[in-house]
N, C-alpha and C positions, 0 to 999 in steps of 0.2 A: 443549518444555515450554510449556504455556499457563497463563495466569492470568486468571480472569474479573474484569473491572474494572467492568462495569456491566450491569444487566439491568432493563428496565422495560417496561411496556405503554404504547404510544403510539397513541392513537386519532385524533390530529389529522391526521397525514399518511400513516399506513400502513394505515388501514382495518383495525383490530384485528390488526395485526402487533405482536409484541413484539420488542424490539431487545436484542441482547446484544453487547457489545464485548469481543473477546478478542484479546490481544496475543500474537503468535508470538515466540519467542525468536530472531528473525532481524534484530535491530536493528543497523544499521551506524552506529557513532559513531566517526569518525576525527577527530583534531585537525587544524585548518586549518594551512596553512603560514604562515610569517612574511609579514606584509603587505609588507615591503620587497622580498622576493623570492618572489612568488607561484609556487607549484608545484601541479600537479594532485594533488588528494586524492581517492582512489578510494573511492566509496561503493557499489560493486557495480553499481547502476543508473545512477549519475551520477558525474562527476568535478567537483570544485569548485575555483575560484580566488578568493581574496580580495585585493582591491586597497585599499591604504591611501589616506588623504586626499591624500598628495603624489604618488600615481601618476596619470599622465595618463589611464589607462583608467577611473578612477573617474568623472571628469568626462564621458568619452565615453559611458559606460554610462547616465548619468543622462539621462532623456528630458524635455526642456523642453516641457511640454504647452502653455505659453503661446504657443509658436511653431507649434503644430499647427493643422490646419484646424478652425476654430471649429465648423463644422457637425458634425464627427465627435466633438468633445469633449463628453462628457455628464456632468453633475453630478446624482447621484441625490438627489432632494429628501428622501426618507424616511430613507435611510441617513445623510444629513448632519444630521438633526435628531433622531435617536433613539439608543437604547442597546441593544446586543445584538439587532440585527436583521440579516437577510440577504436578498439579492435575487438572482434569477437574471439572468445575462447571456449572451446568445447570441453565439457567435463566428462570424465570417465565414470562418473557415478551420479546417482540422483541426489540432488541437493534440495532439501525441504526449506522453502522460504515462505513464511506466512502460511504454511500448510500446503503450498503448491510445490510440485517437484520440478526442478529446473535441470536441464541438461546443457544449457548454454548461457554464458554471461558475457558482458561487454566491459572490458577494462579500459579506463580513461586515464589520460595523463594527469588529470586534475585531482588525483588522490582518492578516487572512488570507483566502484564497480556498478555498472548499470545492469538491472535485472529484468527489464521489460522486453516484451516481444516486439513492440512497435518501436523501431529505431527512428528517432527524430533529432532535430538539432538542439532541443532543450533538455538534454540528458540530466542536467543538474536539478531539475524541478522535482522529480519524484521517482519512485521505483529504483532506489539506490542502496548500496551498502558503502558507507563512507567512514573509513577510519580517520581521514582528515581531508575533506574536500576544500580545495583552495586553488589559487591561480598559479599552479606549478608549471614550470616550463623546462622540461629536460634538455632542450636544445641549448640552454645557456652554458652548460658545462659538459665536457667530455667524460666526466666521472658520473654523470647522472644516467641512471638506467631504470627501466621498468621490467621486473623479472617475475615470472610465475613458475610454479612447480606443482604437478599433480601426481600424487603417489597412489591413486586408486581409491582412497578414502577421504582425502582432503585436498583442497586447492589453496596454495599459498601465493598471494600476490604481494610483491614488495616494491615500494617506491624507494629507490636507493640513491641517496645524496642528491635529491632534487631541490631546486631553488625556486623561490617565488619570483615571478617575472617582474613585479614592481618593487621588490625588496630583496634584490640579490645579495646585498651586503649583510643581511641578517643571518646568513649562514645556510647550510644544507640540512634537509630533513631526511630521516630514514625511518620508515614505518611499514607495517604490513597488515594485511587482513587474511585470515584463514577461515575457509568455509569447510566445515566437516559434514560428512555424509549423514550424521544424525541430526543435523540442523543447527548445531552449535556454531556460533560466529565469534571469532577472537580478533580483537584489535591489539596490536603490540607496537610500542614506540621505543625506538633505540635512540634517535636524536631528534629533539624538538628544541631548537635554539631560542625560541621566543614564546611568550604566552599566546596561546591560540586566540584568546579573546581580543588580542591586539592586532591580529592579522586583518588587513583591509579587505572589505567585501565590496568595494566600489566596482571593481571590474569582474568579480567572480564571487559566487556565494561561498561562505565558509560554514561548513556543517560537519558534525560528528554524530553519526547515528544511522538509523534505518528508515526506509519509507517504502510503502507499496500503494498501488492504485489499481483500478479496473478501467477498462476501455469500453465505451458505448458508441456504437456506430449509428449515425442518423443519416437518412436520405435527404438530399436537398431537392425539393420538387421543382424549384425554378431552374436548376441546372441539371440536365440529364447526365447519367453515368458518373455523377460526382457524389461522394459521401463525406460526411464530416465525422471525424473521430474525436470524441471528447474523453479526456483522461481525468478521472476522479481520484484524488488521493484520499483513501479512507483511513489511513493510519500512519503515524510517524513516531519514531523513537528519537528523542533528542537527548544526547548525553551531555553532561555538564562539562563545558570546555575548560573550566579552571582546574579540573582534576587531571587533565591530560598534560603530562610532562615527560621528559626523557626518563626512560626506564619503567614507565607504567604500562599496564595492560588492562583490557576490559574483556570480560567473558560474558557472552549473552546466550542464555539457554532458551530454546523454544518452548512455549506452553501449548497445551492441547487446543486444537481448533475443531470446528464442526466438520471440516472436510475429511477428518480421519475416520469418521463413522460411516460404515458401509451398509447399514440396515436401518429400517424404519424404527425398530424397537430401540436399538442402541442410540439412535439419534435423538429421539424425543425423551428418552430417559437420561440423557447425558447431564452430568452435574459439573459444568465448566463455566468459564466467565462469559459465555455467549449464549444467546437464546437460539438454540439450534432448531431448525425445521426440516422436515423431510418432504421432498417433492417427488411424487410418483412418476410424473412425466419424464423427469431426468434421472430418476433413481439415484438421487444425490442428497446429501445432508449439507446444509449451509445456514449461515446467519443472514444471508442476503447481501453481505458486503465482503466480496472477494473477487478474484479475477474472472469468475464465471458469472458476474452480475448480468451481463447481456442475455445469456441463456436463461437465467433465472427469471428475468422480466418477460422475455419473449414467450416463454412457456407458461406465463401467468402463475408462477409458483407463489408470489406473495398473496394471490387471491384464492389459493387452494386451501380453504378452511373446512375442516371436518366437523360434522355435527354428530355428537355421540349421545346415545340415550341408553341408560342403564336400567335394568329390571332386577329387582331383588327377589331371589328365590330363597327357600328355606335353608338349603345347604350350600348352594353355590351361587356366586355372583357371575353375571355375564354382561357383556357389552355388545350392542348391535351397532355396526357401522355399515350403512347401506344394506347389502344383502349378505354380510359376513358377520360372524359371531366371534368374540374374543372372551375367553373364560378366565376366571381367577378364583382361587379357593378362599380368598380373604378380602375384606373390604379395603384394608390398608394397601394391599398390593394393587387392587383395582384403581386406586387413586393415583398411582404412578403413571397410568395411561393418560396421555394428554392429547389435545387436539393437534392437528397437523402443523399449524404455524404458531400456536399460542399455548404456553404452559399454564394450566390451571387445573384445580381438582375437579373431578367429574362428579356431577350431582346424580345420585341414584334414586330413582322413584319407582313406584309400582306401575304396572301396565295401565291400570285405571287412572292413576294420578297423571301419568304421562299424557293420556288421551285428553283429559280435562284441561291440562295446561296448554296443550296445542290449540284447543278450541277457543279458550279464553284469550290467547295472545294474538288472535287475528285482528280484532278491532283496534287495539292500540297501535299495531303495526301500520294499518291503513291511515290512521290519524296522523302518525308521525311522518308518513310519506307525503301526505297532503300539506302539512305544515312546512316540511322541507322545501317543497316545490314553491310554495308561496314566498318563503324567505328568499329563495334564489331569484324569483321574479322581481321582488322589491330591490334586491341588490343591483340587478341589471338595469332597472329603471333609474336608480340613483346614479349609476355610472353614466348613463346616457345624458341625464340632466346636467351633471357636472361638466361633461365634455362640451355640451352646447353652451353652457354659461362661460366656460373658460375661453372658448373660441370667439365669442362675441364681446368678452370683457378681458382682453389680454393684460391690461394694466392693473387689474384687481389683485388683491393679496393672493387669492387662489391661483390666478393666472400666472403671476410671477413665480409662485411656488413650483408649478409644474414645468414652466419654461426652464428654470434653473436645473431641473432634474430630467430634462429631455434626454433621449438615448444617446445623442452625440456627446453628452457630458458624462455618461456612465463610465466606470473603470474598464468595463469590457471593451468599449470602443477605443479607449486610450491604449490598451494593451495590444490591440490589433495593429497599431502603428509601430509598436516596438516593445521591448521587454528588457528587464534587467538581467535575464538569464543569458549567459554566454552561449554562443553557438559552437557545437562540437561536430566534427566531420568524421565519418567512418573511413578507416583505412583498409587497403587491400592486405591479404595475408602476407605477401612477400614484401620485405622492406630492406633497408640498408643495414650495414653492420657498423658497430663502433670498434675502434681499434682495441684488440685484446679480448674481444668477446666473440662467441659463436652464437649465431641466431638460427633457430629452427625455421624451416619453411612452413611448417604447419602451425597455425595459431590456434 
């Protein structure tokens, strides 16, 4: 089930693309384990561990930037002096995020890192790494800075002494996110003066966790040279906010995904949390829900279903797929071979039985097709009759029902007029400096 949460036309970054944010009902929200005895919490794509202030791992996971190489530590001048701004940061390594390798991220003043390719004004909606997403405004204090450090195998982003714009008197926050080249993500918190659950989300979302989405491009026939980009959030990790306090840390370990398999055999025989399928047209393994969804659909990969027929021989088992043979020395190994898009055991029959089965299955197939067409025709006639009745009887119960649910009252139309997500603007690489700090020109 999908619900449309935002749709607007953005000319600034997308060149007359319209953006729609749609959330898939695939959100994983599991409670974190007790801080005193951290255990792995499974989020499908990641497992997480939370360490309390008294746990030695919390101090070990905190990166002391003051002790790092000063030439590699960069303080972003614009982000440290503005509100609701974001800046791109190039990585010196490949960072796996939901199985996708990233070489660039966008750091925002609001306590999160945007990981999407499409830069738009609604960065808080999805595709983020958020140690503490909130309405932070570094421009309120000269001590507030946004710092990042890349040592070749990890990127550390630290929001240092930042204040909430609408609650300055609550104190300053200091926390960081570390992205490792092996896909690990660490959230570490040095100063959290208030309970995160009590931070207001009226003017800005408050989130702790991860999110990823895929983008689908649609052509608008009525408007030439204009395309609509729809962003579907296919997964989210929401960490329990009550466990986040000063001195705590959260470590998230990536789990295997279908994208890591590079051959048909390894893909269809994979034993992971996802139903992996191999697409010959793309030469790619996928569950169908990742950032390559557009290519997966455009190349008809979901419809690429293989039909296998097995013939039993006295010594050796073999499978025929189109004009190719696949052999196996045992029936148990043969059953591991699955169809292109669906995992199920292969039924092995003799050549004579296979021929008989094919001949007998023709008649039921035709009958099913005829019944399906008749059912579709009946549904279409029913829709036409209901439409005519409602048009001529608008005050009837059915008429009132559909009037109350006309498109102008749909949530999608309401969100086109506005949204609760704050707007972020992208800044240029070169910015101002704060007194006592040196800013690098390269972001």
